[in-house]
C-alpha positions, -999 to +999 in steps of 0.1 A: +625-031-745+597-024-719+603+001-692+580+009-665+572+043-659+576+040-622+614+026-623+620+056-642+605+078-623+628+065-592+660+068-617+653+107-622+646+109-584+678+091-574+697+113-600+684+148-586+691+139-549+723+121-555+718+090-533+697+064-531+692+070-492+683+106-499+657+093-525+647+067-503+633+090-478+621+116-505+596+086-521+592+066-486+604+037-507+634+014-487+668+017-502+667-020-511+635-015-531+650+013-549+679-008-552+661-037-567+639-013-591+671+003-606+686-029-619+656-038-630+653-008-652+690-017-665+679-052-673+654-037-693+673-013-713+706-039-713+729-013-703+742+000-669+730+038-658+746+040-624+778+033-603+760+032-572+767+026-534+740+032-505+757+069-501+769+076-537+759+078-573+780+081-608+760+080-638+776+061-667+776+079-700+744+060-707+729+071-675+737+110-685+719+106-717+685+089-700+688+114-673+691+146-700+664+131-723+640+118-697+637+145-669+622+172-688+596+150-703+586+130-667+584+162-649+561+173-678+542+146-671+540+146-632+530+181-637+500+172-664+488+143-636+488+170-606+468+191-625+444+164-637+442+153-601+433+190-590+409+192-621+391+161-607+391+163-571+395+203-560+363+223-552+373+249-575+371+257-614+340+264-638+308+245-641+289+254-676+253+249-675+224+252-696+185+252-692+155+267-708+145+301-697+115+293-680+131+269-657+159+289-649+137+317-637+114+293-616+138+275-597+174+270-614+188+305-603+181+298-568+195+267-567+227+281-583+228+311-561+224+287-529+253+264-544+276+289-548+272+306-511+279+271-499+309+268-523+323+301-533+355+287-548+334+270-579+325+295-606+293+292-628+287+297-665+249+295-670+234+295-703+194+301-701+181+296-734+153+277-750+176+267-777+187+235-780+226+236-779+252+211-789+264+202-752+298+185-768+307+216-789+295+246-760+317+223-736+287+219-710+291+202-679+255+198-671+221+205-691+183+207-678+162+196-705+122+192-709+107+161-729+119+141-753+157+140-755+179+140-785+212+134-768+217+096-765+257+096-755+247+117-726+232+100-692+198+117-681+185+116-644+146+121-643+143+151-616+104+156-620+074+156-642+058+189-655+020+190-661-001+218-671-031+237-659-053+263-675-051+296-655-066+333-658-070+360-638-100+364-617-110+393-636-109+375-667-133+346-654-152+373-644-156+391-676-161+356-696-188+343-669-166+310-662-153+280-680-175+249-678-160+228-706-131+224-729-153+233-759-160+268-741-122+278-745-125+280-785-140+314-781-117+329-757-086+346-756-057+319-753-023+328-743+001+308-765+038+300-774+032+293-809+006+306-837-014+277-833-030+263-802-030+225-797-037+219-762-047+180-755-065+182-721-071+149-701-101+148-673-084+138-639-118+120-628-131+102-660-098+101-684-117+116-709-093+135-735-102+167-755-079+188-777-082+222-781-075+237-815-073+273-823-058+304-831-042+325-800-051+360-788-020+366-779+015+347-787+047+351-765+077+327-769+083+325-728+064+305-701+069+333-675+057+363-697+027+343-707+018+340-667+027+376-666+001+383-694-026+360-679-023+378-645-032+412-662-063+397-673-050+392-711-065+357-714-062+320-705-030+304-704-015+263-700+013+263-684+030+238-660+013+237-623+048+245-607+051+280-624+020+290-609+018+278-576+028+309-559+005+333-579-026+311-570-020+311-538-018+347-540-050+349-559-033+362-587-044+335-606-071+311-606-071+275-619-097+274-651-116+240-654-096+224-622-107+187-632-089+190-669-051+192-673-022+175-696+011+178-715+028+160-688+068+160-697+096+149-680+124+172-667+157+155-671+194+166-656+219+157-681+255+149-677+282+133-697+300+107-677+293+086-648+322+077-636+348+105-644+329+137-636+349+161-619+344+169-583+327+198-585+304+188-614+295+156-595+287+178-563+264+203-584+245+173-600+236+158-564+230+195-553+206+199-575+187+166-571+188+175-532+172+210-540+146+194-560+137+169-533+131+193-510+104+220-533+084+189-549 
């Protein structure tokens, strides 16, 4: 016994309105079509539901049973459908985002603040952390990740490529009488995020490579604080170039060994599903992409 959901909805609306004519006006469906669909439903269930004319209907016993049982179920279905439509298409609700702390400080918060001013009905829940979170378990909508990805079932869009450069304050460079070759780094104060320095440098002119292996003078597990320490003259850091552009322009830092750099790492925007993103999430994704295109 195959019944059409549309036919059931038409039946319930006819019962509610009390006539085919009134239901026709409410549903914007012709009376003839409604009458045909009711007949189609009755044939499917092999029983008469309504004694009807164009102006008046009378429920049969079977029609009353169908109406009493189906009305609350179909009303709940319609409510769920409308809520899903609002979830996917209205510019409201919450977007859950995660990103590394360094990128959050460097540009993501500025992007988020700008987005929220443009779309004040959308709320943001930001998790700034260097830990690799379980995106599904945390109900994340958008993730920013650097380097190799582990989320094979998420869609990744490359935003930009990060390249590291060596920097120090002018005071520290003067103190060590400069630095001419990568080997000179071995007896300098190096600021690093781990307890062993392993910096792979490449000469941008000759493509020669040199790997620096040393013990750091200062260990800090945060890029922003590493840069702050270098500004204070505590040593040389090896950090993404986009994080120190402003500091170099202000003469707070100076590039050490400008022909040498390295540690190229892609920065990705991750999202779960290309076809079924809620409108607010799709909008924010596009906003980030446009924001990055303006600052790079």
